[in-house]
C-alpha positions in Angstrom: 87.7 -68.7 19.1 85.3 -71.4 20.4 86.4 -75.0 20.8 83.5 -77.4 19.8 82.7 -80.9 19.2 83.8 -80.9 15.6 87.3 -79.8 16.5 88.4 -83.1 18.0 90.1 -86.0 16.2 88.7 -89.4 16.7 90.1 -92.9 16.4 88.2 -95.9 15.2 86.9 -96.8 18.6 85.6 -93.2 19.3 84.0 -93.2 15.8 82.1 -96.6 16.6 81.1 -95.1 19.9 79.8 -92.0 18.3 77.8 -94.0 15.8 76.2 -95.9 18.6 75.5 -92.7 20.5 74.0 -91.0 17.5 71.6 -93.9 17.1 70.4 -93.5 20.8 70.0 -89.7 20.0 68.0 -90.4 17.0 65.8 -92.8 19.0 65.1 -90.2 21.7 64.3 -87.6 19.0 61.7 -90.1 17.5 60.2 -90.6 20.9 60.0 -86.9 21.6 58.5 -86.0 18.2 55.9 -88.8 18.7 55.1 -87.6 22.2 54.7 -84.0 20.8 52.0 -85.3 18.2 50.2 -87.5 20.7 50.0 -85.1 23.7 49.6 -81.7 21.8 50.9 -78.5 23.2 51.4 -78.5 26.9 49.5 -76.2 29.2 51.0 -73.1 30.7 50.9 -74.9 34.1 53.2 -77.8 32.7 55.6 -75.4 31.0 56.1 -73.6 34.3 56.5 -76.7 36.3 59.1 -77.9 33.8 60.9 -74.6 34.0 60.8 -74.8 37.9 62.5 -78.3 37.7 65.5 -76.7 36.0 65.6 -73.8 38.5 65.6 -76.3 41.4 68.2 -78.4 39.7 70.6 -75.5 39.7 69.7 -74.0 43.1 69.9 -77.3 44.8 73.2 -78.4 43.3 75.3 -75.1 43.2 78.3 -76.5 45.0 78.4 -79.8 43.0 78.2 -77.8 39.7 80.9 -75.5 40.7 83.2 -78.2 41.8 82.7 -80.2 38.5 83.5 -77.1 36.5 86.6 -76.6 38.6 87.7 -80.2 37.9 87.2 -79.7 34.2 89.4 -76.6 34.1 91.8 -77.9 36.8 90.8 -74.7 38.5 87.9 -72.3 37.9 86.7 -69.6 40.2 83.7 -70.9 42.3 82.4 -67.4 42.7 82.5 -66.7 38.9 81.0 -70.1 38.2 78.1 -69.1 40.6 77.8 -65.8 38.7 78.1 -67.1 35.0 76.8 -70.8 35.2 74.3 -70.6 38.0 72.9 -67.0 38.4 72.7 -66.3 34.7 70.6 -69.3 33.6 68.6 -69.0 36.7 67.7 -65.4 35.8 66.7 -66.5 32.2 64.7 -69.4 33.7 62.8 -67.2 36.1 62.1 -64.5 33.4 60.7 -67.3 31.1 58.6 -68.7 33.8 57.1 -65.4 34.8 56.2 -64.5 31.2 54.9 -67.7 29.9 51.3 -67.0 30.1 51.6 -63.6 28.4 53.8 -65.0 25.6 51.3 -67.8 24.9 48.5 -65.4 24.2 47.6 -65.0 20.4 48.7 -61.5 19.1 45.6 -59.8 17.6 46.2 -58.1 14.2 44.0 -56.0 12.1 41.5 -57.7 9.6 42.0 -56.1 6.2 39.8 -55.4 3.1 36.9 -54.0 5.2 36.1 -57.2 7.0 37.3 -56.2 10.5 34.4 -54.0 11.2 32.0 -56.7 10.4 33.5 -59.1 12.9 36.5 -60.7 11.2 39.6 -61.5 13.3 43.2 -62.0 12.5 45.8 -63.1 15.0 49.1 -64.9 15.4 49.0 -68.1 17.4 52.3 -69.6 19.0 52.6 -73.3 18.4 55.6 -75.4 19.8 57.9 -76.6 17.1 58.5 -79.8 18.6 62.2 -80.8 19.7 64.8 -78.2 20.1 68.5 -79.3 19.8 71.1 -77.4 21.9 74.8 -78.0 21.3 76.8 -76.6 24.3 80.5 -75.8 24.3 83.0 -76.4 27.0 83.6 -72.8 28.3 80.2 -72.3 29.9 78.6 -75.5 29.5 75.7 -74.9 32.1 74.7 -71.4 31.1 74.9 -72.0 27.3 72.9 -75.2 27.5 70.2 -74.0 30.0 69.8 -70.5 28.7 68.1 -71.5 25.4 66.4 -74.4 27.3 64.5 -71.8 29.3 62.6 -70.4 26.4 62.4 -73.8 24.5 60.3 -75.1 27.5 58.3 -71.9 27.7 57.4 -72.3 24.1 56.1 -75.9 24.9 58.9 -77.7 23.2 60.9 -80.7 24.2 64.7 -80.6 24.0 67.9 -82.7 23.5 71.1 -81.2 24.7 74.6 -82.3 23.5 77.5 -81.4 25.8 81.1 -81.2 24.7 83.4 -84.0 26.0 85.9 -81.4 26.7 84.0 -80.7 29.9 83.3 -84.3 31.0 82.8 -83.7 34.8 80.2 -81.0 34.3 78.5 -82.8 31.4 78.3 -86.0 33.3 76.7 -84.4 36.3 74.2 -82.4 34.3 73.2 -85.4 32.4 72.5 -87.3 35.6 70.6 -84.3 37.1 68.5 -83.8 34.1 67.7 -87.4 34.0 66.4 -87.3 37.5 64.1 -84.3 36.8 62.9 -85.3 33.3 61.6 -88.2 31.3 63.7 -88.5 28.1 60.6 -87.7 26.1 60.7 -84.2 27.7 64.5 -83.2 28.1 67.4 -85.5 27.3 71.0 -84.9 27.4 74.2 -86.5 25.8 77.9 -86.0 25.8 80.0 -86.4 22.7 82.9 -85.4 20.3 83.2 -84.5 16.7 81.3 -87.3 15.0 78.4 -87.1 17.4 78.2 -83.5 16.9 78.1 -83.9 13.1 75.4 -86.6 13.4 73.4 -84.5 15.8 73.5 -81.5 13.4 72.2 -83.7 10.6 69.1 -85.0 12.6 65.6 -83.7 11.6 65.4 -81.5 14.6 62.7 -78.7 14.7 65.3 -76.1 15.6 69.0 -76.2 16.4 71.0 -73.9 18.7 74.7 -74.0 18.3 77.4 -72.1 20.2 80.9 -72.4 18.8 83.4 -71.0 16.2 82.3 -69.5 12.8 84.2 -72.3 11.1 82.1 -75.0 12.8 79.0 -73.0 12.4 79.4 -73.4 8.7 79.6 -77.1 9.1 76.5 -77.3 11.4 74.6 -75.1 8.8 75.6 -77.4 6.1 74.5 -80.5 8.0 71.2 -78.9 9.2 70.4 -78.0 5.5 69.6 -81.6 4.6 66.3 -81.1 6.6 66.1 -77.4 6.4 66.3 -77.2 10.1 66.1 -73.6 11.3 69.2 -72.5 13.3 70.2 -70.1 16.0 74.0 -69.7 15.7 76.1 -67.9 18.5 79.6 -67.8 16.9 81.8 -65.3 19.0 84.5 -63.3 17.3 86.9 -60.6 18.2 84.8 -58.2 20.2 86.5 -54.7 20.2 86.6 -52.1 23.0 87.0 -48.5 22.0 88.2 -46.0 24.6 87.3 -42.3 23.6 89.9 -39.6 24.1 89.8 -38.2 27.5 87.8 -41.1 28.9 88.2 -42.2 32.7 91.0 -44.6 32.1 91.0 -46.0 35.6 87.3 -46.8 35.4 87.9 -48.4 31.8 90.8 -50.5 33.2 88.7 -51.6 36.1 85.7 -52.6 34.0 87.5 -54.2 31.2 89.5 -56.6 33.3 86.4 -57.1 35.5 84.9 -58.7 32.4 88.2 -60.1 30.9 89.0 -61.8 34.2 85.8 -63.8 34.2 87.0 -67.4 33.4 90.3 -65.8 32.4 88.9 -64.4 29.2 87.4 -67.8 28.1 84.1 -66.1 27.2 82.6 -65.4 23.8 81.8 -61.8 24.7 85.0 -61.0 26.5 86.8 -57.9 25.4 89.2 -59.2 22.7 91.2 -56.1 21.9 91.3 -52.5 22.8 91.6 -49.4 20.6 92.6 -46.3 22.6 93.8 -42.8 21.4 97.6 -42.7 21.1 97.9 -39.9 23.7 96.2 -42.1 26.3 97.8 -45.4 25.6 100.7 -45.4 28.1 98.4 -44.2 30.9 95.9 -46.9 30.0 98.7 -49.5 30.3 99.7 -48.2 33.6 96.0 -48.3 34.8 95.6 -51.8 33.7 98.7 -53.1 35.5 97.6 -51.3 38.7 94.1 -52.8 38.5 95.4 -56.2 37.6 97.7 -56.2 40.7 94.7 -55.2 42.8 92.4 -57.8 41.4 94.8 -60.6 41.3 97.8 -60.1 43.8 98.7 -63.7 43.3 97.8 -66.2 40.5 99.0 -69.7 41.2 96.7 -70.5 44.2 94.3 -67.5 43.9 90.8 -69.0 44.0 89.4 -66.0 41.9 91.8 -66.8 38.9 90.8 -69.5 36.4 93.1 -71.8 34.6 92.9 -72.6 30.8 90.1 -75.2 30.3 92.1 -77.6 28.1 95.7 -78.4 27.4 95.1 -77.3 23.8 93.8 -73.9 25.0 96.9 -73.5 27.3 99.2 -74.3 24.4 97.4 -71.9 22.2 97.8 -69.1 24.6 101.5 -69.8 24.9 101.9 -69.9 21.1 100.3 -66.4 20.9 102.6 -64.9 23.4 105.6 -66.5 21.7 104.4 -65.3 18.3 104.0 -61.8 19.5 107.5 -61.7 21.0 109.0 -63.1 17.8 107.3 -60.3 15.8 108.8 -57.7 18.1 105.6 -56.8 20.0 105.9 -55.3 23.5 104.6 -57.9 25.9 103.7 -56.9 29.5 103.0 -59.9 31.6 101.3 -59.0 34.9 102.4 -61.6 37.6 102.5 -59.6 40.8 104.0 -62.3 42.9 106.5 -63.5 40.2 105.0 -67.1 40.5 106.1 -70.0 38.4 102.9 -71.0 36.7 104.5 -73.7 34.4 103.1 -76.7 36.5 99.6 -75.3 36.1 97.4 -74.4 33.3 97.2 -70.8 34.3 98.3 -68.0 32.1 99.2 -64.6 33.6 97.2 -61.6 32.3 99.2 -60.3 29.4 99.1 -56.9 27.6 100.2 -56.9 23.9 101.0 -53.4 22.8 100.3 -52.4 19.2 100.5 -56.0 17.7 100.3 -56.0 13.9 97.5 -57.9 12.2 100.1 -60.6 11.3 100.2 -61.9 15.0 98.2 -64.9 16.0 96.5 -62.7 18.7 95.0 -60.4 16.0 94.1 -63.1 13.5 91.9 -65.2 15.7 89.5 -64.7 18.7 91.9 -64.6 21.7 89.6 -66.4 24.1 92.1 -66.1 27.1 93.8 -63.6 29.4 95.7 -61.9 26.5 94.7 -58.3 25.7 96.0 -56.6 22.6 95.9 -52.7 22.9 96.3 -50.7 19.8 96.5 -46.9 19.3 94.5 -44.8 17.0 94.7 -41.0 16.1 91.1 -40.2 15.3 87.9 -42.1 16.3 87.0 -42.9 12.7 90.4 -44.6 12.3 89.1 -47.0 15.0 85.7 -47.5 13.5 87.3 -48.1 10.0 89.5 -50.9 11.6 86.5 -52.5 13.0 84.4 -52.3 10.0 87.1 -53.8 7.9 86.9 -57.0 9.9 84.1 -59.5 10.5 81.2 -58.2 12.6 81.6 -59.2 16.3 79.4 -60.6 18.9 79.8 -57.5 21.2 81.3 -54.1 21.1 82.2 -51.8 24.0 82.8 -48.0 24.3 84.2 -46.0 27.1 83.9 -42.3 27.2 81.7 -39.3 28.4 81.0 -37.9 24.9 77.4 -38.9 24.1 77.7 -37.8 20.6 80.8 -39.9 20.0 79.1 -42.9 21.7 76.1 -42.5 19.3 78.6 -42.2 16.5 80.2 -45.5 17.4 76.9 -47.3 17.7 75.6 -46.0 14.4 78.7 -46.6 12.4 79.4 -50.2 13.6 77.6 -53.5 13.8 77.7 -56.0 16.6 75.3 -58.5 18.2 75.2 -56.4 21.4 77.0 -53.4 22.9 77.7 -51.6 26.3 78.5 -48.1 26.9 81.1 -47.7 29.7 80.8 -51.3 30.7 81.6 -54.7 29.2 79.5 -57.9 29.0 76.6 -56.8 31.2 74.2 -56.7 28.3 74.2 -60.5 28.8 72.8 -60.3 32.4 69.8 -58.1 31.3 67.1 -60.7 31.0 64.8 -58.4 29.0 67.4 -58.0 26.2 67.8 -60.6 23.5 71.4 -62.2 23.0 72.9 -63.3 19.7 75.3 -62.2 17.0 75.3 -60.7 13.5 77.1 -61.6 10.3 80.2 -63.7 11.1 79.2 -63.8 14.8 76.0 -65.7 14.0 72.3 -65.0 13.8 69.1 -65.6 15.7 68.3 -64.5 19.3 67.2 -66.0 22.5 66.4 -64.4 26.0 63.9 -61.5 26.5 61.1 -63.5 24.8 63.0 -63.7 21.5 63.8 -67.3 22.2 60.1 -68.1 22.8 59.2 -66.7 19.2 62.3 -68.5 17.7 61.2 -71.8 19.0 57.6 -71.3 18.1 55.7 -71.6 14.9 54.2 -68.1 14.5 51.0 -69.2 12.8 48.8 -66.7 11.1 45.1 -67.4 11.6 42.2 -65.6 9.9 38.6 -66.0 11.1 36.0 -64.4 8.8 32.8 -62.8 9.9 29.5 -64.7 9.9 28.4 -62.8 6.8 30.2 -63.7 3.6 31.6 -60.3 2.9 34.7 -61.7 1.1 32.3 -63.2 -1.6 32.7 -59.9 -3.5 36.3 -60.9 -4.1 35.3 -64.2 -5.8 34.1 -64.6 -9.5 32.1 -63.9 -11.4 33.4 -60.4 -11.0 31.0 -57.5 -11.4 30.4 -53.8 -10.7 30.4 -54.3 -7.0 33.9 -55.8 -7.3 35.2 -53.0 -9.3 33.8 -50.4 -7.0 35.5 -52.0 -4.0 38.8 -52.5 -5.8 38.6 -48.9 -7.0 38.2 -47.7 -3.5 41.0 -49.8 -2.1 43.4 -48.7 -4.8 42.9 -44.9 -4.1 46.1 -43.2 -2.8 
């Protein structure tokens, strides 16, 4: 589950404010699009210089950004913020900066119909689309905003970023820092709720990147359809983890909770539920409890353990646990120091053993420190379960059987995958990131965003001699001989 701008109820004053803000956003969009037309595509030097401005923004304000994130969450691990919201976008920005010149070069293609050998040329030219809109959610507001921005700038575009008002401290700081680095005709940023999100999606942007829930993704798609705005949708979902029979369970437990523990599971690619062979289930539960006690010996004042980002998120986690207990699910809460967490927004890591599909935790993306663990008897039973549900953003497999790992990858679909690890595919800057089916479409990172945010323009230049004249009327014997030769098997 992703919270998003569309999910928030607004009163009349908030609606009026959103209308005023939407007017300002529309005015900035008009300025950016006018600047794109008057100034033309920026040089490689200017693109690199713009990317460097964003890199410097992050590197020079690491502590301030981590503190702002922590205030929004009531507490968020500073080290995890450095990892996910500073290092991750810096990696992507550096990669884009270092590849700009190569990406900008036209891609040569073969000239057909016999013209190539006489000097005809065919190529794909990459032209900036104009203004890229980016809607960023509250869970990783820096990384999810600046990740796409890296390749939007590399492609020569301008950008407008809309931050969620569920992360007001971080959004306010980023808006200020971006305004210090960029003219609003280059990069502009705003903060808003549901109405502004809806209005933003309906603007005549040249491409729109949205990260959020599938439900809201449909609303964004519907609004963008007014102008046929192309989209990149990253929509999350229930990312499964499969543990093969006989796998190293201690290693699996360590790596699963190493990922699940990032921002207390409030990540779109966090392991959502685990499928393990029935013979290994109890041992896995034991290994996970040992690992959690080692990682988080305390919770309340532990700087490494993050709170729920919003009161609504906290209440939703409580509701999932309560619902599981009411349905007779075995609930294992791992709170090593037996601390009272009720005065905080922290939820203890909790294992839900064999929850049925009727439980809330199995009906929606968990997006928190709850981990359902279900048993299977045969690997195909696990794959059938995954394939009977919406295609996830990520899939993880643990085991030493290479044939089984290949079988899992071939018989399932997901936006990305890891073998014997979780979430690390996102940190590989040469790999694209995105979903499939219910978890979204489109890719950025690894140069895929450069192409998504560019017009891939097919350009043909004929040879000096008019060899193509044979293909124009009046048709005669030479035309038929040429066509006959081309139509031979």
